[in-house]
C-alpha positions, 0 to 999 in steps of 0.5 A: 677652469673650475667650472669645467672641472665641476661639469666633468665630475657630475657627468662622470657620476651620471655615467657611473649610475647609468652603467650600474642600472644597466648592469642590474637590468635597467629602469623597467624591472617589476618586483614580484607580487605577494601571495595572500590567503582567505580565512572563511568558515561560515555556518554549515546549516541555515533556515529559510527566512533567517539571513546569515552575515558572512565574515571572511578575512584575507591575509592582505587585509583587503576586502573579500567578495562573496558569490552564492548559488543556486538562486532557488536556495540562496542569494547574497548582497555584500555580506548578507546571505539570504536563504530563500529555499531548502537545499544546499547553498554554495558560497564562494569567497574571492579576493582579486588582489592588487599591485602588491598582492596576488589573487587569493585561492578561492574558498568554497563552502556549502550550507545546508538550508532547511525550512525549519531550524530543526528537521521535523519528524514525519507523520507515521509511514505505513507500507501498503502491499498491493495484496496481503496474500500472494501465491508462490512466486507471484508479484505485487506492487508496494506503496506507502501512506503517511510520511512527509517531505520529498525524500525518496522511499525505499523498501526492504525485506526484514524477514522471509524469502521474498525479494524486492526490486524497486516497488515490486515485491516477488513472493517466495517460491514456497509458502510462508510469510515475509515482513517488509518495511519502508524508509522515507529519506530526510529532506531539508525539512524532515528527518528520515522515517522508517515504517513498522513491518507489514506481513505478506503471507505466501499461500496457495489459498487465495481469496478473490471476488469469485473464489473463497478459500479457507486455510486453517493457518489463520489464527481465527479458524476453528472447527465446531464438531458434532456427533458422538465421540467426534473431536474436531480441532485445528492442529499441526499438519502431519507433514509440516509442523509449521502449518495448521490444518483441521484435524478430525478424530473419532473413536470406533463406533462413532456415528457415521454422520459425525463431522465438523462445521467450519467456524471462521471466527473461532467464536462460540459455536452456533449459527452466527459463529459458523457463518462463512462467505455465501457459496454461489454454484451458478456458474462454477460447479465445483469445490475442492478440499485438501485431504489427508486420509489414513485409508484410500476409498473412504467417503468424504461428504461436503455439505453447504446449507443455510445457517439455520439448516433450512436449505441444504446441498451435499456432495460425496467423493472418495479418497484415493491416497493413504497417509499423504495429501491430495486435493478432492473435487466435489461436483455440485452439479450433482448435489443432493438436493440441487443447488438453489440460486435463491438460497443463502448457502453460508454454512459448510461442514465436512464429514470424514468416512461418511456413512448413513445409519451406521457407525463409521466403517473404519473404526477409530481414525484421524483425518486432516483437511485444509484449503477449502475452496468454493465459488462465490459471487453476486448472484447468490442469495436472492438479491432482487434488482439487476445484477452484474457478474464480477469480472476477473483479471489476474489476481484482482477481481472487479466488483464495479466497472461502469462499462457494464450496463447495470453499474450505477451510482447515487450521491448524497449530502451534496454529491447528488450530481453523481452520474455514469458519464464519459471518461474525461480521457477516453470518451468511449469509456464509461466511468462515474462522475461526481460533482461535489457542490459548493454547499456539500457537507464534509461527508458528501459521497457517492455509492456505487452499486450493481444491485438496484434494490439495495444499492449493493455489490457482491460480498467482499471476501475479506479475510485476516490476510486479504484486506486490500481494495483498489479504485481508479480515480481522476482528480484535479490535483495531487494531495486529495484525500479519498475515503472508501467506505464498505458496509452491510447493505442491510445494516449500515451500523456495520461498516469499515472505512479507510483512506488514500491520498492522490499523488497526481492531478488530471490523470488516472491513477489507481489508489490502494485501500488497506482495510486492516488500517481503518480510518481514525475514529471508525470501526475495525474490519470484522471478517465475519461481517457481510460487506456488500455496499461501497461508497466513495468520498472525495476531499473527505472532511472538507465541506464544499464551502471550505474548498471541498467541492469540485468534479471528480471521476472514479472507475474499476473498484476491485478486491485483491491485487 
């Protein structure tokens, strides 16, 4: 009986426990997981080659796992982050949780990786406009030299009314100047760089390889007067005080032949100071001159001659307006004496109110002149040997193109294997081919010419605002330094050199050479020098033995934009 009572008592307890569990949802119930967080604050910058030890903690005390991308910038193993390239490394920290803790919210951090611990300063950045002088509303391309790294280059107008779209500069609609600067953005290795300003002049006076234009707005310009009571100076334009023009003042009874000689250098008077770019009226027969006269019907004489006066020619025309600007045209097909193609006409004089053997007809008066334009070219000056007439295209003029039969090359100092050959891209086109040997000197180069006697080209009509030349090149790689040297064919001590660097390989590209920025250690540009010989140097400064050799091509040496 006692045994039965004990059995019954235990069964009752078990029954009660079972009922209680059923009331609470049964024996399969699961407790909720505990949330957790991750604390992860890595360095924000790093350097290629210097690993970073990653540290992160989870509030659960469980281990944190790391992943990193992209692989070109960084990789991770356990807690070691390896930095392999410049850029942005993204690191993610995760904790997946367990039966007690829920997965943590992922933490993502970016690390900027550079090639050096501190970004380096870039080399000096220089803006190179395709032309330093533009006609109103004309366009030209913009490029830069110098700088370092992969940052993008942007251009801006710092003064003036020009405009920029991408790499194209558009001149203002009126004459004046514009100042331009460039900025090259920072990258993983270099800080940002901004160039100095460069000035582009907007003018109606444009010099090319076939036309010379002298404007008295240039700081170096002057007038050398001659004849009793004649005063010739550079002064303010009577209609525009911001512009400079030539001013001729004379008194009553001044000699009828008194005038003034154009002096491009502003130096002391004399034959050398008064030398201008040689005129060539072989094809184009006219010259023009802007004139501001106090009277209409007054004779203006324009005279070209040798610097020593041994050869002359002159033409006279009359003014048609009073106290306003007009453009006078002088027809040298009617010159007295006639144009002599063998002569060197490199001196020019202007005679206002010209008369012979009598005082000037109008008494005391003031005349103004500006923008003297006349033809130039390679066939003037008595150069012996074959010659080519430069061709023109847009605002640029071709000095040498190897599609012409008389263009040739000669190599030196290890580039003797320089020839006119087929274009590596278009075989029907002719270009210059330069093979720089493995034993070549660092200064091995090639002279391009059209006049065989002295290996010369047309005189390059540099002015203080026209300093740009261009050359098409085809080279095996980007980053090749190309030097262009121009000199006096009769005096190799007078030269100027500058450089450009290729940006492409195995394709044609046009390099821009700004002779206002001469190569280090070389002479500055002198606009009074006759530059009529050109030589090209590939991988200048590197000998053939040190990797400077190779095969290179060039074509279309041009002046201007």
